[in-house]
N, C-alpha and C positions, 0 to 999 in steps of 0.2 A: 504494500500500499504506499502511496506517496502523499506528502503533505507539503503546503507552502505557507509562507508568511510574507506579508508585504508592507512597504512603507510608501507613503505618498508625499513627495517633496517637490521643490522647484528646480534644485540643481544638485550636482554630485561633485564631491571633492575627493580626489583620488591620490593616495600615497603610492609610491613607486615600488621601492624595494620590498619584497615579500608579498606585495599587493598585486602589482601588474607584473613585475620582473623577479624571477628567482635568481638572486644573486648571492644566495647563502654561501656557495663554494668559494667565491672571490673574497667575500667579507671574512669568511673563517680563515683563509690563508693569510691575509694581511694582519688581521687583528690577533691572531694566535701568535704570530711572529712578534708583533708589537709587545704582546703580554710577556712572552718569554724574554725578551730584551729588556724589560723593566722588572723582571723578577716577580711577575704577578701569575696568579693561577689562571690558565687560558679559559677554563670553564666558567670561572667567576666573571671574566671579561665578556665572554660570549653571552652570559645571561642578561647583560645590561646594554650591550652595544646597539641593538637593533632599534631603529626608529628615530635616534637622536643623532645631532652632529657630533663629529668625532671630538671636538674640543670639549664638549660637555661630558662625554664618557671619560676623557682623560682627567677633567677636573674632579669627577666623582671618585676616580680610582687613586688619583695623586693629589690629594687635597692641599698639600703644602707646597705644591709647585706653582710658581707664578703663571697667571693666565696667559700672559705673553707667550711663554714656552709652549703652552697647550695649543694656542692658535698658530704658532709657527710650525709645530709638529703636524698638526692637523692639515695645514697646506700641503706639506710633504706627503702625508698619507693619501690625501685627495688625489694628487698627482699619480701616485702608485695604483690607486683603485681605477683611475681613469684609463690607464694603460693595460690593466689586467681585466680583461672581459672573458677569459676562458671559463666556459661552463655557464655563462650568463643566458638564460633562456626565458621565454615568456612563462608566466604562471598558466596552467592549463585553462583555456577559455578566454584568455585575455585579448587575442586578436578580434574574435567575434563580439566581445563585450565592447571594446573600444569602438568598433564599427557601428554598433547599435547606438552610440552616443553621438554620432557625427553631427546631427542636426539639433542636439539637446545641449543645454547649458552644463558645461563640466570644466573642471580645472584640475591641473596637477599640483599637489602640494607635498613636497618632499624635502628631506633633510640633506640631500645631496646638492652640490653646487651645479651650475649650468652645464659645465663641461662634462662632469660625471653623469648627469642626466641624459645628455645627448649621447654619450658613449653607451650607457646601458640600455636605453630605449632602442638605439640602433642595432646593438648586438642582439637584442630580443626580437627585432623585426617589427617594433611597434611605433605607430605614429605619435608624436609629442602633441598633447592638446595645445590649443592656441594660447590659453591662459595657463601660466606656469608660475608657481611661487616656489622658488629655490632657495638655497642657503643665503645667497647674496641679497635676498629681499627682505630678510628679517633680522632683528637684532638679538632674538632669543631662540634657542633650540626647542623643539618638542621635548618635554610635555608642556611647555608653554603654548597657549592657544594662538599666538600671533599669526603663524602661517595660515591656519584655517580661517581666522578672521579676515586676513588679507584676501584669501581666496574667495571667500563669500562676497567680500566688498567688490572685488575685481569683477565678478559676475553680476554684480548689482543686486544681491539678494541678502536678506537678513540671515544670520547664522542659523536660526532655528527653522529656516526654510530649506536648509541644506542637510544632506547625509554625507558622512565621511566613510570612505572604504580604507580600513587599516588592518594591519597584521600585528603590531607591536604594543607593548604596554605603554610605552612613551606616546605612541601615536594616538592610542585610545584615549588616554588621559587628556591629551591636548584637545581632541575632538570634543570630549566631554566638558572640558573647561570652556570651549567655545560655544557650548549650548547646542550641540548638534546630535543627531541621532548617528548611530555607527553600525555599519556592516563589517563584521569581523571576517577576515580571510585567512585560512590556513590554521595550522595547529597552535601556533603561539597565541592566537586570538581567542581561542575556544573558551578558556577559564576566565577571561577578562570582563565578561558581562556586556558584550555587544548587544544591540537590539536584535540583529539577526546574525547568524554565523553560517558560513559555507566553507567546505574543504578547499574549493577553488571556484574560479569564476565561470566554470561551466554550469553551475547551479543557479546563477543570476540571469533574470530576464528583466529587461528594461523597456518599458512601453509608455507612450503618451497617454495620460488619463484625460481628464477634462482639460481645456485649453489653459496652458501655462503650467501644468502640473505634470509630474512624472511618477509612474508607479514602479517601484523597485520590488522584484519578487525573488524570494530565496526558495527554491524547491529542494526537498530532502526526500531521498528514497527510503 
C-alpha cells in the first residue's frame, strides 16, 4: 500500500549537497584528511561538517583558534573541494525534480561558494537555478537563517510561504529559524523532524495547485 503527504507553498528553496547532489565521498576525503592533520577524530568531524560553511565547522572544533585562520583555511579547503569532483553525482530523482520546477519559483540556498556550486552542479549534470544564495551572499553560516531569508526575499515571497529542502541538521535548523516548512531528504534528515521526509527525490512530485501556489507531495511505498 502506498501513502502520500503534501504541502502547499508558493516557492521552494533548495540546499545543494546531500539534497540535489551526492558529494559525500568528496566531502569525506577532504574533511577526514583535515581532521587527521589537526589531531581530531574524523568521525566527530564528519558528524557536524554537513550543511555549514567550513569556517563554522573549524570554529566549533578549534574554539581557541583565531577566526581569521579559520577563514583562510576555509578558502584553501574550498579550492580543493572545487577541484575534487570524483564521485559527485546527482541524488536519485534530482534531474526530473529540477525539470519539474522550470516554470515555478525556486532558488538554491547552499553553504558552498559560487565556484564550488558550479563545479558540483556541473559534475552532477544539473542546471543551476537562476536565483542562487551561495556563501558569498551571507555573513553567517547555516544554522543561521540568513541564507533562507535571502532566498525567500530574492524570489519575492515571505519565508512562511516557502518550503526548504534539506538533508542536514544545520540546514534544517536554519530553515526552521527562518519560519519555513521543511522537506528532509536522505538518511541524515530522517530523525531531525522535517515536515515531510523522503529517501531521495524520486519520491517527490511538484505540481501547480491553485494559481500562485505549488503542491509538494512526498509519496511513500
